[in-house]
PyMOL CGO cylinders between C-alpha atoms (Angstrom):
from pymol import cmd
from pymol.cgo import CYLINDER

trace = [
    CYLINDER, 21.53, -7.08, 20.28, 20.26, -3.53, 19.80, 0.3, 1, 1, 1, 1, 1, 1,
    CYLINDER, 20.26, -3.53, 19.80, 22.23, -2.90, 16.59, 0.3, 1, 1, 1, 1, 1, 1,
    CYLINDER, 22.23, -2.90, 16.59, 20.74, -5.98, 14.92, 0.3, 1, 1, 1, 1, 1, 1,
    CYLINDER, 20.74, -5.98, 14.92, 17.24, -4.79, 15.90, 0.3, 1, 1, 1, 1, 1, 1,
    CYLINDER, 17.24, -4.79, 15.90, 18.02, -1.39, 14.38, 0.3, 1, 1, 1, 1, 1, 1,
    CYLINDER, 18.02, -1.39, 14.38, 19.20, -3.02, 11.14, 0.3, 1, 1, 1, 1, 1, 1,
    CYLINDER, 19.20, -3.02, 11.14, 16.08, -5.18, 10.99, 0.3, 1, 1, 1, 1, 1, 1,
    CYLINDER, 16.08, -5.18, 10.99, 13.95, -2.07, 11.49, 0.3, 1, 1, 1, 1, 1, 1,
    CYLINDER, 13.95, -2.07, 11.49, 15.69, -0.39, 8.53, 0.3, 1, 1, 1, 1, 1, 1,
    CYLINDER, 15.69, -0.39, 8.53, 14.41, -3.13, 6.25, 0.3, 1, 1, 1, 1, 1, 1,
    CYLINDER, 14.41, -3.13, 6.25, 10.74, -2.49, 7.02, 0.3, 1, 1, 1, 1, 1, 1,
    CYLINDER, 10.74, -2.49, 7.02, 8.62, 0.38, 5.77, 0.3, 1, 1, 1, 1, 1, 1,
    CYLINDER, 8.62, 0.38, 5.77, 6.17, 2.21, 8.04, 0.3, 1, 1, 1, 1, 1, 1,
    CYLINDER, 6.17, 2.21, 8.04, 3.28, 0.21, 6.55, 0.3, 1, 1, 1, 1, 1, 1,
    CYLINDER, 3.28, 0.21, 6.55, 5.02, -3.06, 7.56, 0.3, 1, 1, 1, 1, 1, 1,
    CYLINDER, 5.02, -3.06, 7.56, 6.10, -4.15, 4.08, 0.3, 1, 1, 1, 1, 1, 1,
    CYLINDER, 6.10, -4.15, 4.08, 9.72, -4.84, 3.14, 0.3, 1, 1, 1, 1, 1, 1,
    CYLINDER, 9.72, -4.84, 3.14, 11.64, -1.77, 1.93, 0.3, 1, 1, 1, 1, 1, 1,
    CYLINDER, 11.64, -1.77, 1.93, 13.44, -1.68, -1.41, 0.3, 1, 1, 1, 1, 1, 1,
    CYLINDER, 13.44, -1.68, -1.41, 17.07, -2.83, -1.50, 0.3, 1, 1, 1, 1, 1, 1,
    CYLINDER, 17.07, -2.83, -1.50, 18.41, 0.64, -2.33, 0.3, 1, 1, 1, 1, 1, 1,
    CYLINDER, 18.41, 0.64, -2.33, 16.42, 2.17, 0.52, 0.3, 1, 1, 1, 1, 1, 1,
    CYLINDER, 16.42, 2.17, 0.52, 17.80, -0.36, 2.99, 0.3, 1, 1, 1, 1, 1, 1,
    CYLINDER, 17.80, -0.36, 2.99, 21.37, 0.24, 1.77, 0.3, 1, 1, 1, 1, 1, 1,
    CYLINDER, 21.37, 0.24, 1.77, 20.96, 4.02, 2.00, 0.3, 1, 1, 1, 1, 1, 1,
    CYLINDER, 20.96, 4.02, 2.00, 19.49, 3.87, 5.51, 0.3, 1, 1, 1, 1, 1, 1,
    CYLINDER, 19.49, 3.87, 5.51, 22.24, 1.49, 6.66, 0.3, 1, 1, 1, 1, 1, 1,
    CYLINDER, 22.24, 1.49, 6.66, 24.85, 3.93, 5.33, 0.3, 1, 1, 1, 1, 1, 1,
    CYLINDER, 24.85, 3.93, 5.33, 23.19, 6.77, 7.24, 0.3, 1, 1, 1, 1, 1, 1,
    CYLINDER, 23.19, 6.77, 7.24, 23.20, 4.71, 10.45, 0.3, 1, 1, 1, 1, 1, 1,
    CYLINDER, 23.20, 4.71, 10.45, 26.86, 3.77, 9.90, 0.3, 1, 1, 1, 1, 1, 1,
    CYLINDER, 26.86, 3.77, 9.90, 27.85, 7.43, 9.41, 0.3, 1, 1, 1, 1, 1, 1,
    CYLINDER, 27.85, 7.43, 9.41, 25.88, 8.53, 12.48, 0.3, 1, 1, 1, 1, 1, 1,
    CYLINDER, 25.88, 8.53, 12.48, 27.63, 5.91, 14.61, 0.3, 1, 1, 1, 1, 1, 1,
    CYLINDER, 27.63, 5.91, 14.61, 31.03, 6.91, 13.18, 0.3, 1, 1, 1, 1, 1, 1,
    CYLINDER, 31.03, 6.91, 13.18, 30.27, 10.51, 14.13, 0.3, 1, 1, 1, 1, 1, 1,
    CYLINDER, 30.27, 10.51, 14.13, 29.39, 9.36, 17.67, 0.3, 1, 1, 1, 1, 1, 1,
    CYLINDER, 29.39, 9.36, 17.67, 32.79, 7.63, 17.84, 0.3, 1, 1, 1, 1, 1, 1,
    CYLINDER, 32.79, 7.63, 17.84, 34.49, 10.79, 16.58, 0.3, 1, 1, 1, 1, 1, 1,
    CYLINDER, 34.49, 10.79, 16.58, 32.81, 12.84, 19.34, 0.3, 1, 1, 1, 1, 1, 1,
    CYLINDER, 32.81, 12.84, 19.34, 33.81, 10.18, 21.91, 0.3, 1, 1, 1, 1, 1, 1,
    CYLINDER, 33.81, 10.18, 21.91, 30.21, 9.22, 22.75, 0.3, 1, 1, 1, 1, 1, 1,
    CYLINDER, 30.21, 9.22, 22.75, 31.03, 5.63, 21.71, 0.3, 1, 1, 1, 1, 1, 1,
    CYLINDER, 31.03, 5.63, 21.71, 34.35, 3.77, 22.01, 0.3, 1, 1, 1, 1, 1, 1,
    CYLINDER, 34.35, 3.77, 22.01, 33.82, 2.07, 18.62, 0.3, 1, 1, 1, 1, 1, 1,
    CYLINDER, 33.82, 2.07, 18.62, 31.22, 1.69, 15.90, 0.3, 1, 1, 1, 1, 1, 1,
    CYLINDER, 31.22, 1.69, 15.90, 29.12, -1.33, 16.95, 0.3, 1, 1, 1, 1, 1, 1,
    CYLINDER, 29.12, -1.33, 16.95, 27.84, -1.73, 13.39, 0.3, 1, 1, 1, 1, 1, 1,
    CYLINDER, 27.84, -1.73, 13.39, 31.23, -3.06, 12.27, 0.3, 1, 1, 1, 1, 1, 1,
    CYLINDER, 31.23, -3.06, 12.27, 30.91, -6.10, 14.59, 0.3, 1, 1, 1, 1, 1, 1,
    CYLINDER, 30.91, -6.10, 14.59, 27.53, -7.26, 13.29, 0.3, 1, 1, 1, 1, 1, 1,
    CYLINDER, 27.53, -7.26, 13.29, 27.26, -9.71, 10.39, 0.3, 1, 1, 1, 1, 1, 1,
    CYLINDER, 27.26, -9.71, 10.39, 23.95, -8.74, 8.77, 0.3, 1, 1, 1, 1, 1, 1,
    CYLINDER, 23.95, -8.74, 8.77, 22.70, -9.38, 5.25, 0.3, 1, 1, 1, 1, 1, 1,
    CYLINDER, 22.70, -9.38, 5.25, 20.08, -7.31, 3.51, 0.3, 1, 1, 1, 1, 1, 1,
    CYLINDER, 20.08, -7.31, 3.51, 16.81, -9.25, 3.21, 0.3, 1, 1, 1, 1, 1, 1,
    CYLINDER, 16.81, -9.25, 3.21, 15.75, -10.33, -0.29, 0.3, 1, 1, 1, 1, 1, 1,
    CYLINDER, 15.75, -10.33, -0.29, 13.36, -7.81, -1.78, 0.3, 1, 1, 1, 1, 1, 1,
    CYLINDER, 13.36, -7.81, -1.78, 11.19, -7.93, -4.87, 0.3, 1, 1, 1, 1, 1, 1,
    CYLINDER, 11.19, -7.93, -4.87, 13.75, -5.80, -6.69, 0.3, 1, 1, 1, 1, 1, 1,
    CYLINDER, 13.75, -5.80, -6.69, 16.61, -8.17, -5.91, 0.3, 1, 1, 1, 1, 1, 1,
    CYLINDER, 16.61, -8.17, -5.91, 14.81, -11.32, -7.10, 0.3, 1, 1, 1, 1, 1, 1,
    CYLINDER, 14.81, -11.32, -7.10, 12.96, -9.85, -10.10, 0.3, 1, 1, 1, 1, 1, 1,
    CYLINDER, 12.96, -9.85, -10.10, 14.41, -11.22, -13.36, 0.3, 1, 1, 1, 1, 1, 1,
    CYLINDER, 14.41, -11.22, -13.36, 12.20, -9.14, -15.67, 0.3, 1, 1, 1, 1, 1, 1,
    CYLINDER, 12.20, -9.14, -15.67, 13.64, -5.77, -14.75, 0.3, 1, 1, 1, 1, 1, 1,
    CYLINDER, 13.64, -5.77, -14.75, 10.44, -4.44, -13.19, 0.3, 1, 1, 1, 1, 1, 1,
    CYLINDER, 10.44, -4.44, -13.19, 11.65, -2.59, -10.14, 0.3, 1, 1, 1, 1, 1, 1,
    CYLINDER, 11.65, -2.59, -10.14, 9.90, -3.04, -6.82, 0.3, 1, 1, 1, 1, 1, 1,
    CYLINDER, 9.90, -3.04, -6.82, 7.56, -5.76, -8.16, 0.3, 1, 1, 1, 1, 1, 1,
    CYLINDER, 7.56, -5.76, -8.16, 7.56, -9.51, -7.84, 0.3, 1, 1, 1, 1, 1, 1,
    CYLINDER, 7.56, -9.51, -7.84, 7.51, -11.71, -10.95, 0.3, 1, 1, 1, 1, 1, 1,
    CYLINDER, 7.51, -11.71, -10.95, 3.74, -12.35, -10.74, 0.3, 1, 1, 1, 1, 1, 1,
    CYLINDER, 3.74, -12.35, -10.74, 2.78, -8.76, -9.89, 0.3, 1, 1, 1, 1, 1, 1,
    CYLINDER, 2.78, -8.76, -9.89, 0.74, -6.74, -12.37, 0.3, 1, 1, 1, 1, 1, 1,
    CYLINDER, 0.74, -6.74, -12.37, -0.33, -3.13, -12.55, 0.3, 1, 1, 1, 1, 1, 1,
    CYLINDER, -0.33, -3.13, -12.55, -2.88, -1.14, -14.51, 0.3, 1, 1, 1, 1, 1, 1,
    CYLINDER, -2.88, -1.14, -14.51, -1.49, 1.11, -17.22, 0.3, 1, 1, 1, 1, 1, 1,
    CYLINDER, -1.49, 1.11, -17.22, -3.47, 4.29, -17.81, 0.3, 1, 1, 1, 1, 1, 1,
    CYLINDER, -3.47, 4.29, -17.81, -4.22, 5.17, -21.43, 0.3, 1, 1, 1, 1, 1, 1,
    CYLINDER, -4.22, 5.17, -21.43, -6.16, 7.87, -23.19, 0.3, 1, 1, 1, 1, 1, 1,
    CYLINDER, -6.16, 7.87, -23.19, -9.71, 6.77, -24.16, 0.3, 1, 1, 1, 1, 1, 1,
    CYLINDER, -9.71, 6.77, -24.16, -8.97, 7.43, -27.83, 0.3, 1, 1, 1, 1, 1, 1,
    CYLINDER, -8.97, 7.43, -27.83, -6.02, 5.03, -27.74, 0.3, 1, 1, 1, 1, 1, 1,
    CYLINDER, -6.02, 5.03, -27.74, -8.03, 2.40, -25.88, 0.3, 1, 1, 1, 1, 1, 1,
    CYLINDER, -8.03, 2.40, -25.88, -10.70, 2.59, -28.59, 0.3, 1, 1, 1, 1, 1, 1,
    CYLINDER, -10.70, 2.59, -28.59, -8.06, 2.11, -31.32, 0.3, 1, 1, 1, 1, 1, 1,
    CYLINDER, -8.06, 2.11, -31.32, -6.51, -0.84, -29.47, 0.3, 1, 1, 1, 1, 1, 1,
    CYLINDER, -6.51, -0.84, -29.47, -9.88, -2.53, -28.93, 0.3, 1, 1, 1, 1, 1, 1,
    CYLINDER, -9.88, -2.53, -28.93, -10.73, -2.05, -32.62, 0.3, 1, 1, 1, 1, 1, 1,
    CYLINDER, -10.73, -2.05, -32.62, -7.37, -3.57, -33.60, 0.3, 1, 1, 1, 1, 1, 1,
    CYLINDER, -7.37, -3.57, -33.60, -7.83, -6.53, -31.26, 0.3, 1, 1, 1, 1, 1, 1,
    CYLINDER, -7.83, -6.53, -31.26, -11.35, -7.06, -32.55, 0.3, 1, 1, 1, 1, 1, 1,
    CYLINDER, -11.35, -7.06, -32.55, -10.06, -7.17, -36.14, 0.3, 1, 1, 1, 1, 1, 1,
    CYLINDER, -10.06, -7.17, -36.14, -6.73, -9.00, -35.74, 0.3, 1, 1, 1, 1, 1, 1,
    CYLINDER, -6.73, -9.00, -35.74, -7.11, -10.76, -32.38, 0.3, 1, 1, 1, 1, 1, 1,
    CYLINDER, -7.11, -10.76, -32.38, -4.27, -12.13, -30.26, 0.3, 1, 1, 1, 1, 1, 1,
    CYLINDER, -4.27, -12.13, -30.26, -2.49, -14.48, -32.65, 0.3, 1, 1, 1, 1, 1, 1,
    CYLINDER, -2.49, -14.48, -32.65, 1.09, -14.35, -31.38, 0.3, 1, 1, 1, 1, 1, 1,
    CYLINDER, 1.09, -14.35, -31.38, 0.74, -15.78, -27.89, 0.3, 1, 1, 1, 1, 1, 1,
    CYLINDER, 0.74, -15.78, -27.89, -0.57, -13.03, -25.66, 0.3, 1, 1, 1, 1, 1, 1,
    CYLINDER, -0.57, -13.03, -25.66, 0.60, -10.08, -27.77, 0.3, 1, 1, 1, 1, 1, 1,
    CYLINDER, 0.60, -10.08, -27.77, -1.63, -8.20, -30.16, 0.3, 1, 1, 1, 1, 1, 1,
    CYLINDER, -1.63, -8.20, -30.16, -0.40, -9.16, -33.65, 0.3, 1, 1, 1, 1, 1, 1,
    CYLINDER, -0.40, -9.16, -33.65, -1.30, -8.83, -37.27, 0.3, 1, 1, 1, 1, 1, 1,
    CYLINDER, -1.30, -8.83, -37.27, -2.38, -12.02, -39.01, 0.3, 1, 1, 1, 1, 1, 1,
    CYLINDER, -2.38, -12.02, -39.01, -0.51, -13.27, -42.03, 0.3, 1, 1, 1, 1, 1, 1,
]
cmd.load_cgo(trace, "trace")
């Protein structure tokens, strides 16, 4: 069915990766409104989108429990920092180490 193919296409970005949940919902709403307008102008007898049972695919945002939007649970990213701050952090870690699990902590 052509409508289902259009909905599936909404879920994919131009680079082939899955789009974010909010992006998919927004694009589906735009498609729905465009089809409603076509019905209003009598180009279509009814909105074909209302007859299709389609669920939004699971995205990284919808399955992420840590609150990091658009990233999976095992995804990491570099965090830029000023060289002065990096020097202070390295000095701190050299002196106190990583005593509380993986967080930089003060001993004692």
